[in-house]
N, C-alpha and C positions, 0 to 999 in steps of 0.2 A: 588709321581710319576706324571709327567705331560705328556700330549699327544699333539703333534703338528699335526694339521690337514692341509691338502693341501687346503688352502683357502687364501683369501686376508688379513687375520688378521695380517700377517707379515708386511703389509705395513701401518698399523694404527700407527700413531705417539705415542711415549711413553706417552706424556702428556695427550692424549686422554685415553689411558689405565689407567693412574692414576686417571683421573676424573671418569671413570667408576668404578674402584675399590673402590674409596672413597665412591661413591654412594651406592655400595653394602655393604661396611663395616659398614655404618651407619644403615643398616638393622639388621644384626646380625653377630656374629663370625662364625656361621655355614655357612652363605651365603658367607662370605669372603673366608672361606676355600674351599668351593665348587668351587668358581670362580678361585681361585689360582691353583686348580688341573686341570682346563680345558685346559690350554695351557701355554707355556713358557712365552709368553708376559704378560699374567695375573699374572703368578707367580712372574716375575721380578717386575711388577708394585706394587705388594703387599708388596714388601720389603721397600717401601718408608716410611719415618718417618711420612709424612702427613697422610698416610693410618692408621698407628698404632695410631696416635693421633685422628683420626676420628672414629675408630671402636666403635660400640655400646657395652657397657659392661652390661650384665644382672644384675638385682638387686640381693642382697645376697640370698634371699629365692628361686631365680630361677637358681642359679649357681650350677651345678653338684658338688657333694662333692669330686669326685675324681680329680677335676682340681687342687686342692691344693697339690696333691701327684704326679701328672704327670709332669715329667721334661720338656717335650715339652710345656705343658701349662704354666708352671711357667716361661719358657724363653719367651714365647709370651707375658705374662702380664708384665714381666720386660722390654721388649722392648716397650710396650705401655706406661709404666710409664716413661721410659727415654725419649720418644717422646713427653711427656706432655699431655697424654690423660686426659681430664678434669674430667671425672668420677673417675678415679684412683687417680688423684691429690686431689679431694674432699675427698675421703675416707681416704687417708693418712693424709690429713690435720686434719680431725677429730681425728685420732689417736694421732697426735702430740699435739693437743689442749687439749683433754679431757681424754687421757690415760697417755701419756708421759709428759704432762704439759709443752711442749715446745711452748709457745705462739708465739714467734717471727717467728719460722719456720712454725708453723701452719697458721699464718696470711699470710705469703708469699705464701704458697701453695693455700690457699683460694683465694687470690688475682689473682694468675695465672689461676685457674680454672674459676673464675667469668669473667675474661677478655676474656676467650674463650666461653662465653655464657652459662655457667652452672648455671641454676637458683637457685638450691638448695645451691650451693657455694656462690652465691651472697647474698642469704638470711642469711646464717650463717655468712658471712662477715659483713653484716649490723648489726646483733645482737652483734657480738663481738666488733664492733666499738662503738655501742651505750652503751655497758657496760663499755667503757673507761671513767673514770671521770677526768683523768689528762690531756687529750688532747681534748679541745673543738672542734678544727678543725676536728679531726677524728670522733668525735661524730656526728657532722653535716654531714660529708661524709656518715656515716652509715645511717642517716636519709634519705639522698638523694637516697641511694641505695634502701632503703625500699620503698620510694615513686615510684621509677621506677618499682619495682615488683608489687606494688599495682595498678599502672596505667595499667600494662600489665595483671592483673588478675592472677598473679602467686604465690601469698602469700600462699594460702592454700596447693597447691601442693608442694611448696618448704619446708614448715614446715613438711609435711608428709614425704617427702624424708629424711629429717634430722632424724626424729623419727625412720624411718625404718632402716637406717644405724646404728644409735647408739644403738637401742634396739635389733635388730636382729643379728648384727655382733658381738657385744661385751657385752652381758648381764652381769650386775654386775661389770663391769670393768670401766665404765664411771664416771668421776668426773666432774660434771658440776659446773660452777662458782656460787657464791652466789649473790643474787640480793639484793642490799642495797638501802636505800631510795635515796641516791645521784645519783643513776642510772636513776631516773625518767626523761623521755624525755620531756614531756609537762610541760612548765613553764609559760603558759599564765594565768595571774590572772583573766581573764574574761571567761576562759573555764569552761563550766558547768559540764563536765565529768572528769576534772582533778582530779587525786588522787583516782578515783573510780575503776580503772582497777584491782587492786588486789582482790577487793570484787567480781567483775564480774567474774574473773578467778576462784576464789574459788567456786562461785555459779555454774558455768559451770562444774567444776571438780566433785563436789558432785552430780550434776545431771547425769553426765556420769556414776558414780558409781552405781546409781539407775536405769540406762538404761532409763532415762527420755528424752522426746523430748526436754526439756529445755537445754539439753547439746549441741544442735546444734546452729550454728549461730556465735559463737565467738564474735568478736567485729566489724564485718563488717558494722553494722548499725550505729556505732558511727561516727558522722560527722568529728571529730577531728582526723587528720591522726597521730598526735603525741600521742594521747591517744591510738590509735590502735597499735602504736609501743610499748607503755608501756604494753599493753595486751600481745602482741607477745613476749616481753621480759620475762614476767611471764611464758608463755607457753614454751619458749625455755629453760630456766634454769631448768624447771621441766620435760624435755623430758623423761629421763629414768623412 
């Protein structure tokens, strides 16, 4: 139900309403719903695809359980997915990659989400491209994406986002790819840390199992960006 008040809001252009609604949608679904109930102009602006594409989707652990049973909620999320919401594209891409094993479809969805600025999708995209051994161009593209995330300081958060989605949403169902020796990114014969990342990862993992302070730090202190990529490949394929 919407309420139209006697005010000047009727004279506000629709593109201004869309801009306001997009701003509110990036805060939360609840905020978007509250705005859309305020007046007919806000309700109509909320129907735009760009609003559904921009809406902030809560993480799995913060999503009310009844949303998956509510027909109206399901229609809303279907509309967001059809509009290209990057968070929903990212989650569906992970399903395609690691549950349904549809690599081509999953990569396309990851690419769409990463182009829309989704950092975790860009991280997963970089990992999947660096795991490709048959296309050197794609492997280099994956490394470039990884460099961009590293330069922006987004690596740790993106890794955690993948971990959260994979382990919380589908426990026991995820099938991660195997990491073989030919997947190694660093190929410099002069690199002093080349080939040491599996040992470092195992050391960090065992330290984490003991709740030791040595579990922290990952490979951020390693000067070679390619070796850091090798470390993150180890962490990525062992996410579940």
